[in-house]
C-alpha positions in Angstrom: 0.0 0.0 0.0 1.3 3.4 -0.9 1.8 6.2 1.6 -0.6 9.1 1.3 1.0 12.1 -0.4 1.0 15.2 1.8 1.7 18.8 0.9 2.3 21.9 2.9 0.5 25.0 1.6 1.4 28.4 3.0 -1.7 30.5 3.5 -2.1 34.2 4.5 -4.7 33.4 7.2 -3.7 30.0 8.7 0.1 29.9 8.0 1.4 26.5 7.0 -1.4 24.0 6.3 -0.6 20.3 5.8 -3.0 18.6 3.5 -3.3 15.0 2.3 -3.7 14.7 -1.5 -6.2 12.2 -2.9 -4.7 9.7 -5.4 -6.1 11.6 -8.4 -4.6 15.0 -7.3 -1.9 16.3 -9.6 -0.2 17.5 -6.5 0.3 21.2 -7.3 -1.0 23.7 -4.7 -0.3 27.4 -4.8 1.0 29.2 -1.8 -0.1 32.7 -0.6 -3.8 32.3 -0.7 -6.4 31.7 1.9 -7.0 28.3 3.4 -10.6 28.2 2.2 -9.2 28.5 -1.4 -7.0 25.4 -1.1 -8.1 22.9 -3.8 -7.0 19.5 -5.2 -7.0 19.4 -9.0 -6.9 16.3 -11.2 -5.6 16.2 -14.7 -7.6 18.0 -17.4 -9.7 15.9 -19.8 -10.7 17.7 -22.9 -13.8 16.8 -25.0 -13.3 18.0 -28.6 -15.2 18.1 -31.9 -13.8 17.7 -35.4 -13.8 21.0 -37.4 -12.2 21.9 -40.7 -8.9 22.9 -39.0 -8.6 19.8 -36.9 -10.3 19.6 -33.5 -11.9 22.3 -31.3 -12.5 22.2 -27.6 -16.1 21.6 -26.5 -15.7 20.9 -22.8 -12.8 20.8 -20.3 -13.3 18.3 -17.4 -11.3 17.9 -14.2 -11.8 16.4 -10.8 -11.6 18.9 -8.0 -12.0 19.0 -4.3 -11.9 22.0 -1.9 -11.3 20.5 1.6 -11.8 23.7 3.6 -14.7 25.4 1.7 -17.7 26.4 3.7 -20.1 26.8 0.8 -20.9 25.4 -2.6 -19.8 23.0 -4.0 -19.0 21.4 -0.6 -16.0 19.5 0.6 -16.6 16.3 -1.5 -14.9 15.8 -4.9 -16.7 17.1 -7.9 -16.0 17.7 -11.6 -15.2 21.1 -12.8 -16.7 21.5 -16.2 -15.2 24.3 -18.3 -16.9 25.9 -21.3 -17.7 29.4 -22.5 -14.7 30.8 -20.6 -16.0 29.7 -17.2 -15.9 26.7 -14.9 -18.9 25.1 -13.4 -18.8 22.6 -10.5 -21.0 19.5 -11.1 -21.7 16.3 -9.1 -23.1 13.0 -10.4 -26.6 14.4 -11.0 -25.3 17.5 -12.8 -23.0 15.5 -15.0 -25.9 13.1 -15.9 -28.1 16.1 -16.8 -25.3 17.5 -19.0 -24.9 14.2 -20.7 -28.7 14.1 -21.4 -28.5 17.5 -22.9 -25.5 16.6 -25.0 -27.5 13.6 -26.4 -30.4 16.0 -27.2 -28.0 18.4 -28.9 -26.4 15.5 -30.9 -29.9 14.8 -32.3 -30.2 18.4 -33.3 -26.9 18.2 -35.1 -28.2 15.1 -36.9 -31.3 17.0 -37.9 -29.3 19.9 -39.3 -27.2 17.3 -41.3 -30.4 15.8 -42.7 -31.7 19.3 -43.7 -28.3 20.1 -45.3 -28.4 16.8 -47.3 -31.8 17.7 -48.6 -30.6 21.2 -49.6 -27.6 19.6 -51.4 -29.8 17.1 -53.2 -32.2 19.9 -54.3 -29.3 21.9 -55.6 -28.3 19.1 -58.0 
């Protein structure tokens, strides 16, 4: 069994704070902030779409946990979902709702593809 990884984060309000990193944590923690802002971050996972110049980012996903927070999203791990220049915390239910919406949007894309195929056929 591996030993837990610990880090010391130097904060402006609580001095040196020793934290235990979850196995998925990338292990990087910034010094100089407040204890409430300490967070564990997992590696980024990018969902992309094919475009004419290669691939474009659709969503950025990463595990996150804020062990000292007093508000939303709580102290349990969650997924930070990045899009539109912002990040949105989501739990299991939130991710499931997003997946359902993505499936609905996929059907809308298919409908546009069908409409475009009809237009292309009519142009011949």
